[in-house]
C-alpha positions in Angstrom: 11.2 -4.4 5.2 8.9 -3.4 2.3 6.1 -5.5 3.8 4.5 -6.5 0.4 1.5 -8.3 1.9 0.5 -5.2 4.0 1.0 -2.9 1.0 -0.9 -5.1 -1.4 -3.8 -5.5 1.1 -4.3 -1.7 1.0 -5.6 -2.1 -2.5 -8.5 -4.2 -1.3 -10.0 -7.2 -3.3 -8.2 -7.4 -6.6 -9.7 -10.6 -7.9 -11.6 -8.9 -10.7 -9.2 -6.0 -11.2 -6.4 -5.1 -13.6 -3.4 -3.7 -11.7 -0.5 -1.8 -13.2 2.9 -1.7 -11.5 4.6 1.5 -12.7 8.4 1.2 -12.5 8.1 -2.6 -12.1 11.8 -3.2 -12.3 12.6 -6.8 -11.4 8.9 -7.4 -10.5 9.1 -7.4 -6.7 5.5 -6.3 -6.4 4.4 -7.3 -9.9 4.7 -11.0 -9.3 3.3 -10.8 -5.8 0.2 -9.2 -7.2 -0.4 -12.0 -9.8 -2.1 -14.5 -7.5 -4.5 -11.8 -6.3 -5.4 -9.8 -9.4 -7.3 -10.7 -12.6 -4.5 -9.2 -14.6 -1.2 -7.5 -13.8 0.7 -5.2 -16.1 4.4 -4.7 -15.3 5.4 -1.3 -16.8 8.9 0.1 -17.0 10.8 2.5 -19.2 13.9 0.3 -19.2 14.0 -2.4 -21.8 16.4 -4.5 -19.6 13.7 -4.7 -16.9 11.1 -5.7 -19.5 13.4 -8.5 -20.8 13.8 -9.6 -17.1 10.1 -9.6 -16.5 9.5 -11.6 -19.7 12.2 -14.1 -18.6 10.3 -14.7 -15.4 6.9 -14.7 -17.2 7.7 -17.8 -19.3 8.5 -19.8 -16.1 5.3 -18.9 -14.3 2.5 -21.4 -13.8 0.1 -21.3 -16.8 -2.8 -19.6 -14.9 -0.4 -16.7 -14.0 1.2 -16.5 -17.5 -2.2 -15.7 -19.0 -2.8 -12.9 -16.5 0.6 -11.1 -16.9 1.7 -8.6 -19.4 4.9 -6.6 -19.5 4.9 -3.2 -21.2 7.7 -0.9 -22.2 6.5 2.6 -21.5 7.7 6.1 -22.3 9.3 8.3 -19.6 6.3 10.6 -19.7 3.5 8.1 -20.5 2.8 4.6 -19.0 0.9 3.8 -22.2 -2.2 2.6 -20.5 -5.4 2.4 -22.6 -8.2 4.7 -21.3 -9.7 3.2 -18.2 -7.5 0.1 -18.4 -6.3 -0.1 -14.8 -8.4 -0.5 -11.7 -5.4 -0.1 -9.4 -1.9 1.2 -9.9 1.1 0.8 -7.7 4.1 3.1 -7.9 6.9 1.8 -5.6 10.2 3.6 -5.2 9.7 5.3 -8.6 7.8 8.5 -7.9 11.0 10.6 -7.4 12.3 9.6 -10.8 9.3 10.9 -12.7 9.7 14.3 -14.2 6.8 16.7 -14.7 4.8 14.6 -12.1 1.5 16.5 -12.2 1.3 16.0 -16.0 2.3 12.3 -15.5 -0.4 11.8 -12.9 -3.0 13.4 -15.2 -1.9 11.0 -18.0 -2.0 8.1 -15.5 -5.5 9.1 -14.5 -6.7 8.7 -18.1 -5.5 5.1 -18.0 -7.5 4.5 -14.7 -11.1 3.4 -14.4 -13.4 5.7 -12.3 -12.8 4.9 -8.6 -9.5 3.2 -9.3 -6.9 3.4 -6.6 -3.4 4.7 -6.9 -0.8 3.5 -4.3 2.4 5.5 -4.1 5.2 4.2 -1.9 8.5 6.1 -1.8 11.4 6.9 0.5 11.0 9.4 3.2 13.0 12.5 2.6 15.5 12.3 5.5 18.9 10.7 6.2 18.2 6.9 5.7 20.6 4.0 5.6 19.0 2.8 2.4 17.3 4.3 -0.7 18.2 6.7 -3.4 20.1 10.0 -3.0 17.9 12.9 -1.7 17.6 14.4 -5.1 15.3 11.4 -6.0 13.2 11.7 -2.9 10.0 13.7 -2.8 8.6 15.0 0.5 5.3 13.5 1.4 3.7 17.0 1.5 4.8 17.5 -2.1 3.2 14.2 -3.2 0.0 15.2 -1.6 -0.1 18.6 -3.3 0.7 17.0 -6.7 -2.0 14.3 -6.4 -4.6 16.9 -5.5 -3.5 19.2 -8.3 -3.8 16.3 -10.7 -7.4 15.6 -9.6 -7.0 12.7 -7.2 -8.6 12.3 -3.8 -6.3 11.2 -1.1 -7.8 8.3 0.9 -5.0 7.4 3.3 -1.5 8.4 4.3 0.7 6.2 6.4 4.1 7.4 7.5 4.6 4.6 10.1 3.9 1.2 8.6 7.2 1.1 6.8 10.5 2.1 8.3 12.0 3.9 5.4 9.0 4.8 3.2 5.6 6.5 3.3 2.5 5.2 1.8 -0.1 7.3 0.0 -3.4 5.8 -1.2 -5.3 8.0 -3.6 -8.4 7.5 -5.7 -9.5 8.7 -9.1 -12.9 10.3 -8.4 -15.9 8.6 -9.9 -16.8 11.9 -11.6 -14.3 14.6 -12.6 -14.6 17.8 -10.6 -16.4 20.6 -12.5 -16.0 24.3 -12.0 -17.7 25.4 -8.8 -18.1 21.9 -7.4 -16.6 20.8 -4.1 
């Protein structure tokens, strides 16, 4: 029901790109990205998930092992190097991030100019699956937070996934300056 191929295709050609999966968990998207990207960084704040990702990593074919890195992050910082990521996916994690605007600004530093940010999270209504409502963020709130943090929203899809919305945003090639539109 998460339609990973559709979701990943929204990022475009990843063959020469570094992709970070924020809140990688058990690697549902992380390991599906590996055959498509130059490098994939599975990022999580929970050491147990990092250990799990590493346990899968050692069993991967050699060409994928060389392109994968797990990274234990801080709750308020994904610990990306400046400009390191060309694309970032945040799936079922956005509602767990506190101080999201600041987090998005920190995330932006770790993104190359023009990098894409794909946020997928549960719709804020009564669903048969997903987290409690307190961990769901309304789509309109996600839009406001992305714009406030300096991102440009490229696409919003409320229909492709039954239980989740998709937001594709881009880090502008040049930061906005005072008075520019």
